[in-house]
C-alpha positions in Angstrom: 10.1 14.6 8.2 6.9 15.7 6.7 4.0 14.2 6.7 3.1 12.2 3.1 0.3 13.3 1.6 -1.5 10.7 -0.4 -3.1 10.8 -3.8 -5.3 8.2 -2.7 -6.6 5.6 -0.2 -7.1 2.2 -0.6 -9.2 0.4 2.7 -8.2 -3.2 3.4 -9.5 -3.5 6.8 -11.2 -7.1 7.2 -9.8 -8.7 3.6 -7.8 -11.1 4.0 -4.8 -12.8 1.4 -5.0 -12.4 -1.5 -7.4 -9.1 -1.6 -5.1 -6.3 -0.5 -2.3 -7.1 -3.4 -5.0 -7.5 -5.5 -7.2 -4.4 -4.3 -3.3 -2.4 -4.4 -2.3 -3.5 -8.0 -5.8 -2.4 -9.1 -5.7 0.9 -7.0 -2.2 1.7 -8.2 -3.5 1.2 -11.6 -5.8 4.5 -11.4 -3.5 6.7 -10.2 -0.4 8.6 -11.9 3.3 7.4 -12.1 4.4 10.0 -9.4 1.1 9.7 -7.2 1.4 8.4 -3.5 -1.3 5.6 -3.0 -2.1 5.1 1.2 -3.4 1.1 1.8 -4.2 0.6 5.8 -5.0 -3.6 6.0 -4.7 -5.9 9.0 -4.4 -8.8 7.4 -0.4 -9.4 9.1 -0.1 -11.3 6.0 -0.4 -8.2 4.5 2.7 -7.0 5.8 5.2 -8.5 4.2 2.7 -9.0 1.1 2.2 -5.7 0.6 6.6 -4.4 1.1 7.3 -7.5 -1.5 4.5 -6.8 -3.6 5.9 -3.3 -4.7 9.6 -4.0 -4.5 9.1 -7.1 -7.1 6.7 -4.7 -9.0 9.3 -1.6 -9.1 7.4 0.6 -7.1 8.9 2.8 -3.7 7.6 2.0 -0.4 7.9 5.6 1.2 6.9 4.4 4.0 5.7 1.8 6.6 3.5 2.4 9.7 1.7 -0.4 11.8 -0.1 0.9 14.9 -2.0 -1.8 16.9 -3.4 -4.3 13.9 -3.5 -1.6 11.8 -0.7 -1.9 9.1 -0.8 1.3 7.1 1.9 1.5 3.6 2.5 4.3 1.6 3.1 3.6 -2.1 5.2 5.5 -5.1 4.0 4.7 -8.2 6.9 4.5 -10.5 5.7 3.1 -13.4 
C-alpha cells in the first residue's frame, strides 16, 4: 500500500475529549472536498470518537494507526 499524503495535518496530542473531535471538525472544514486530513491524538477516547464522528458525518476514514500512545487518523473530506 502506498503512503497517504495528507493535504493538512492536525496535532491534538495533549488534548482530551471533546477537544480532538471539535478541533478535527474545525480543521476538516478548512480543506477542500476530496482532500485528506491527518490527525494525531493521544486521548484513548479519540480512537472511538473520531471513527464514529467520521462515519456519522460522511467523511472517509482512509487509515488508522496506533503506535504506543499516539493515534493517527487519515480522513478524506467527502462533502
